[in-house]
Structures are given as structure tokens and as C-alpha cells.
C-alpha positions in Angstrom: -4.4 26.0 0.2 -6.3 26.3 3.2 -3.9 29.4 4.0 -5.1 30.5 0.4 -8.8 30.0 1.3 -8.4 32.1 4.3 -6.3 34.9 2.4 -8.9 35.0 -0.4 -11.4 35.1 2.4 -10.0 38.2 4.0 -9.6 39.8 1.1 -13.1 39.2 0.4 -12.8 36.9 -2.6 -15.0 34.8 -1.4 -16.1 33.2 -5.4 -12.1 32.5 -5.5 -12.3 30.7 -1.8 -14.6 28.3 -3.3 -13.1 27.9 -6.6 -9.8 27.0 -3.7 -11.6 24.9 -1.7 -13.5 23.0 -4.4 -10.0 22.2 -5.8 -8.9 21.3 -3.0 -11.7 18.9 -2.5 -10.7 17.1 -6.0 -7.0 16.5 -4.7 -8.2 14.4 -2.1 -6.1 16.0 0.5 -5.0 14.7 4.0 -7.5 14.3 7.0 -5.7 17.3 8.5 -5.4 19.6 5.4 -9.1 18.8 4.7 -10.1 19.7 8.3 -8.5 23.2 8.2 -9.7 23.9 4.6 -13.3 23.1 6.0 -12.9 24.7 9.1 -11.7 28.4 6.9 -14.2 27.5 4.1 -17.5 27.0 6.6 -16.0 30.2 9.0 -16.5 32.0 5.7 -20.0 30.8 4.6 -20.9 31.2 8.6 -20.1 35.0 8.5 -22.0 35.8 5.8 -25.0 34.2 7.2 -25.1 30.8 5.0 -25.6 28.1 8.0 -27.3 25.3 6.0 -24.0 25.8 3.2 -21.6 25.9 6.1 -23.3 22.3 7.6 -22.7 21.0 4.5 -19.0 22.1 4.2 -17.8 21.2 7.6 -19.2 17.7 8.3 -18.1 17.2 11.6 -18.3 13.5 11.5 -18.1 11.2 14.6 -17.4 12.7 17.8 -13.9 10.3 19.0 -12.5 9.8 22.1 -8.9 10.9 20.5 -9.3 13.3 17.8 -6.9 14.9 15.8 -5.9 18.6 16.7 -7.7 19.7 13.4 -11.0 17.8 14.2 -10.9 19.8 17.2 -11.0 23.2 15.3 -13.8 21.5 12.8 -15.8 20.5 15.8 -15.7 24.0 17.1 -16.6 25.4 13.7 -19.9 22.8 13.8 -20.5 24.0 17.3 -21.0 27.2 16.0 -23.1 26.2 13.1 -25.1 24.5 14.9 -25.6 26.9 17.2 -26.4 29.3 14.1 -28.8 26.7 12.9 -31.1 26.8 16.2 -29.4 23.5 17.5 -28.1 24.2 20.9 -27.8 20.7 21.7 -26.0 19.8 19.1 -23.6 22.5 19.5 -23.4 21.3 23.6 -22.3 18.1 22.5 -19.5 19.8 20.8 -18.3 22.0 22.8 -18.4 19.2 25.7 -16.2 16.8 23.2 -14.0 19.2 22.6 -13.3 20.0 26.3 -13.1 16.6 27.2 -10.0 16.6 25.0 -8.7 20.1 25.6 -10.0 22.3 28.1 -8.3 25.4 27.5 -9.1 25.4 23.8 -9.0 28.7 22.2 -12.8 30.3 22.1 -13.9 27.5 24.1 -15.1 29.2 27.3 -16.8 32.1 25.2 -18.7 29.7 22.8 -19.9 27.8 25.9 -21.0 31.2 27.2 -22.9 32.0 24.1 -24.7 28.8 23.8 -25.6 28.9 27.2 -24.6 25.7 29.1 
């Protein structure tokens, strides 16, 4: 379903992407699937300037020492959303947490430069 949400997003069918995301929430998906769906849908919201809504969707949770790979992607989007909301400190915390686990995480260097840290 995360792939379907992303395809709907790419087609500009934002209402259908949201319906699919909400449907998935009702199914109580595996954590990895939930992470990926939140990454895609929150990114879609952020791309449309809906920062507060994106934050409600991404819900990054606690920063743990040994996160799932999908959690790193969730933290990455959370950093983008926090930065867009004007909370650069929170964005840096997410970036730093990702870097502790994967210094070569795709897009991390660019995001760090954008945030300023």
C-alpha cells in the first residue's frame, strides 16, 4: 500500500492517496509498512505546504539506539517537516540520530546543509 500511495501521489491524486493511507491505518499494518506509508504520505503533505498535517502523519516517536531501516527514513522526513515548521533544533536532533546509525544515509548531507549544522 505504501507503493500505491506513492503512485497516487505521483499522479496528483492526493485525495485517493489520503484515502489509501487512512485505509492502511485501519488495518494495523506491520511497523515497517506503517513507517513507509507515513514517509510517503507525510512527504506528499509537506510538498503541498501542509506542514502541521505532515507532522501529525509522520509521528517520529522516540529516537532509539538501534532503529529499523524504515524508522531512519521516517526520522529523515520528520527532520524535513521540523525544519519546514521552523524548528531547526528538532531537525538537527533527527539528522544527528540518523548519522549515528548511517553516516551515508541518502540525502543526509544535503539536509544537514539546508538546516545549517
